SERO-4910 file (N, C-alpha, C, O; in steps of 0.05 Angstrom, whole numbers):
BEGIN
 pado doro    nc1    nc2    nc3   cac1   cac2   cac3    cc1    cc2    cc3    oc1    oc2    oc3
  Met    A    150   -412    -17    171   -399    -35    176   -371    -31    158   -354    -34
  Pro    A    199   -365    -24    210   -334    -18    205   -319    -45    210   -328    -67
  Asn    A    194   -296    -40    191   -275    -66    219   -266    -75    235   -260    -57
  Lys    A    226   -263   -101    249   -254   -109    256   -224   -106    240   -209   -117
  Thr    A    275   -214    -95    277   -182    -94    300   -183   -110    312   -201   -121
  Glu    A    303   -156   -108    323   -137   -134    327   -112   -123    310    -95   -119
  Leu    A    353   -109   -120    361    -79   -104    363    -62   -131    380    -63   -148
  Ile    A    349    -51   -131    345    -24   -155    365      4   -142    381     15   -157
  Lys    A    361     10   -123    375     30   -111    378     32    -83    362     23    -67
  Asp    A    402     48    -75    409     48    -50    410     79    -43    423     94    -57
  Thr    A    396     89    -22    397    117    -15    405    117     14    405     96     26
  Lys    A    414    143     28    416    148     51    388    136     74    391    126     96
  Tyr    A    362    144     59    337    138     78    331    104     74    324     90     92
  Cys    A    335     96     46    323     67     45    341     53     17    356     63      0
  Glu    A    330     28     21    340     11     -5    320      7    -18    301     -1     -4
  Ile    A    313     10    -45    293      2    -66    295    -22    -74    317    -24    -86
  His    A    283    -40    -74    284    -69    -77    265    -78   -102    276    -90   -120
  Asn    A    244    -74   -103    222    -77   -128    215    -54   -131    219    -35   -115
  Gln    A    198    -53   -159    189    -29   -164    172    -31   -189    182    -34   -211
  Gly    A    145    -29   -185    125    -29   -212    124     -5   -217    125     12   -200
  Arg    A    123      1   -242    123     27   -255    105     31   -281    103     15   -299
  Tyr    A     92     55   -278     75     68   -300     85     91   -304     86    109   -288
  Val    A     95     93   -336    109    117   -344     90    133   -361     77    121   -378
  Asp    A     87    159   -358     67    180   -374     82    204   -375     85    219   -356
  Asn    A     91    207   -399    109    235   -411    131    237   -388    144    217   -383
  Asn    A    135    259   -375    157    266   -359    153    257   -329    169    265   -312
  Tyr    A    134    241   -325    127    227   -299    128    200   -296    120    187   -315
  Thr    A    139    185   -272    137    160   -274    127    152   -246    139    156   -225
  Tyr    A    103    139   -250     93    131   -220     98    104   -209    100     84   -224
  Cys    A    100    104   -189    113     74   -175     99     65   -151     88     79   -134
  Ile    A    101     40   -151     95     26   -126    123     11   -118    133     -5   -134
  Glu    A    132     15    -97    162      1    -90    161    -12    -65    150     -1    -47
  Lys    A    173    -34    -63    185    -48    -39    209    -35    -32    230    -37    -45
  Ile    A    206    -18     -6    232     -9      6    236    -20     31    217    -28     46
  Tyr    A    266    -22     37    273    -28     60    285     -3     77    307      6     72
  Val    A    268      8     98    278     27    111    297     22    133    291      8    153
  Lys    A    325     37    128    344     31    141    344     35    171    352     18    187
  Lys    A    333     59    178    328     67    207    311     52    226    315     48    250
  Leu    A    290     42    210    265     27    218    273     -3    220    263    -19    236
  Lys    A    291     -9    203    298    -39    197    273    -58    190    266    -79    200
  Arg    A    259    -42    167    236    -61    158    231    -55    129    241    -37    115
  Phe    A    217    -72    122    205    -68     91    178    -54     91    162    -60    108
  Glu    A    173    -34     69    152    -22     70    145    -20     41    163    -25     24
  Ile    A    121    -14     34    115    -11      8    107     18      3     91     28     18
  Arg    A    117     31    -17    119     63    -15    102     69    -46    110     58    -67
  Phe    A     80     86    -46     73     98    -72     93    124    -81     91    144    -66
  Ser    A    105    124    -97    115    147   -106    115    156   -134    108    142   -153
  Leu    A    125    184   -135    124    198   -160    158    206   -165    174    214   -147
  Tyr    A    165    201   -196    191    213   -202    181    230   -228    160    227   -240
  Lys    A    201    250   -233    198    266   -254    224    274   -269    246    279   -258
  Asp    A    218    275   -293    245    278   -309    249    307   -308    232    323   -316
  Leu    A    276    315   -296    283    345   -296    305    349   -310    320    329   -310
  Thr    A    314    370   -325    337    379   -340    361    370   -321    363    381   -299
  Gly    A    380    350   -330    399    341   -321    398    323   -300    419    314   -292
  His    A    376    316   -288    362    294   -273    344    274   -277    323    274   -264
  Pro    A    348    257   -293    325    237   -300    310    226   -274    321    223   -252
  Glu    A    286    222   -280    275    209   -255    279    220   -230    284    202   -213
  Lys    A    280    243   -222    283    258   -191    253    252   -174    230    260   -180
  Tyr    A    261    240   -157    241    233   -132    228    256   -128    242    276   -125
  Ile    A    197    259   -126    186    278   -116    170    270    -90    154    251    -90
  Ala    A    175    284    -69    162    279    -46    134    288    -37    131    304    -19
  Arg    A    114    277    -52     87    285    -48     70    261    -57     79    240    -64
  Ser    A     41    268    -55     28    243    -58     24    237    -87     31    252   -105
  Leu    A     14    216    -90     15    200   -115    -16    200   -129    -32    185   -118
  Asp    A    -24    214   -149    -48    221   -159    -49    208   -187    -34    216   -206
  Val    A    -68    186   -188    -66    174   -215    -92    168   -222   -108    173   -203
  Thr    A   -103    159   -244   -129    152   -256   -134    120   -248   -115    104   -244
  Glu    A   -156    115   -246   -161     86   -238   -148     66   -261   -135     47   -253
  Leu    A   -151     72   -287   -134     56   -301   -107     58   -303    -94     37   -308
  Glu    A    -92     82   -298    -67     82   -288    -58     72   -262    -34     69   -256
  Leu    A    -78     66   -246    -72     51   -217    -69     23   -223    -53      9   -211
  Ile    A    -87     13   -245    -91    -13   -249    -65    -24   -263    -54    -45   -256
  Ser    A    -57     -8   -283    -32    -11   -296     -7    -14   -275     10    -32   -273
  Leu    A    -10      7   -260     16      3   -237     20    -17   -220     42    -25   -213
  Leu    A    -10    -29   -209    -10    -50   -192     -5    -76   -205      8    -94   -194
  Lys    A    -15    -79   -232     -5    -99   -249     23   -103   -250     35   -124   -248
  Asp    A     36    -77   -255     69    -78   -262     82    -92   -230     98   -110   -226
  Ala    A     66    -75   -210     77    -81   -185     78   -115   -178     98   -129   -169
  Ile    A     53   -123   -184     53   -153   -179     73   -170   -198     85   -189   -189
  Glu    A     76   -164   -221     92   -176   -236    123   -173   -228    138   -191   -234
  Lys    A    133   -150   -216    158   -145   -209    163   -154   -174    178   -144   -158
  Asn    A    147   -172   -172    148   -181   -144    154   -162   -116    168   -167    -97
  Val    A    135   -134   -120    131   -116   -101    120   -126    -75    129   -119    -53
  Phe    A     94   -146    -83     78   -147    -62     90   -184    -55     98   -200    -72
  Thr    A     86   -188    -27     89   -221    -27     63   -236    -34     42   -224    -40
  Ser    A     67   -261    -33     46   -278    -42     19   -276    -24     -4   -279    -31
  Glu    A     31   -268      7      9   -264     24    -10   -244     20    -34   -247     23
  Met    A      4   -219     10     -9   -199     12    -29   -198    -19    -49   -183    -22
  Ile    A    -21   -213    -35    -32   -215    -62    -60   -232    -55    -82   -225    -64
  Asp    A    -57   -253    -39    -77   -270    -28   -103   -251    -11   -127   -252    -16
  Glu    A    -91   -236      8   -108   -219     23   -124   -195      2   -147   -188      3
  Met    A   -104   -185    -14   -120   -164    -36   -141   -177    -52   -161   -165    -60
  Ser    A   -136   -209    -58   -155   -219    -78   -179   -226    -60   -201   -225    -72
  Lys    A   -180   -232    -34   -203   -237    -19   -214   -210    -10   -238   -208     -6
  Leu    A   -203   -193     -7   -214   -161     -5   -231   -157    -31   -254   -151    -30
  Leu    A   -219   -160    -52   -232   -148    -76   -259   -171    -84   -278   -163    -98
  Ser    A   -257   -195    -76   -280   -216    -82   -300   -210    -58   -324   -210    -63
  Ser    A   -293   -204    -37   -311   -197    -14   -325   -168    -19   -348   -162    -13
  Ser    A   -306   -151    -33   -318   -122    -42   -336   -126    -64   -357   -113    -61
  Lys    A   -335   -138    -82   -354   -146   -107   -375   -161    -96   -397   -158   -106
  Lys    A   -372   -176    -78   -400   -191    -72   -418   -171    -55   -443   -172    -56
  Asn    A   -403   -154    -39   -422   -134    -24   -430   -113    -41   -452   -102    -35
  Ser    A   -419   -104    -61   -430    -87    -81   -450    -99    -95   -470    -85    -98
  Ile    A   -451   -122   -106   -474   -136   -119   -498   -140    -99   -521   -140   -109
  Thr    A   -493   -142    -74   -513   -146    -55   -524   -123    -51   -548   -122    -49
  Tyr    A   -510   -104    -49   -518    -72    -45   -535    -67    -72   -558    -60    -68
  Tyr    A   -528    -69    -98   -540    -64   -121   -568    -76   -119   -589    -63   -116
  His    A   -566    -99   -121   -594   -116   -117   -616   -107    -97   -640   -107   -103
  Thr    A   -606   -100    -67   -623    -89    -51   -632    -66    -56   -655    -59    -48
  Phe    A   -616    -48    -72   -628    -18    -81   -644    -22   -103   -664     -7   -105
  Ile    A   -639    -42   -123   -657    -44   -148   -683    -51   -133   -704    -47   -145
  Tyr    A   -684    -61   -112   -713    -74   -104   -726    -58    -83   -746    -65    -71
  Leu    A   -711    -35    -78   -727    -16    -53   -751      1    -71   -766     16    -59
***
């Protein structure tokens, strides 16, 4: 079953199709599924928007810095808004499951040393 996409915004550079959001005061942190026109492909973009006088949600071209809890909220919303394909979610799930097992093994090895 294909993932549902929704065109949110069309710019010169890209089309924003889906967007997971975490809003905090004047900032909006996002994970977006974008279609880059020049490259003719979909990409995942971590982005930051800031509310400015006369320009709500102005795109800020810089890195996205969030706490772990903010990132969890952002990922949850991105998954609910179909930013990621089901294949990507499956791979992330495998990675997290594998990482958890490795952490537990490392922890038990460390305790017994």
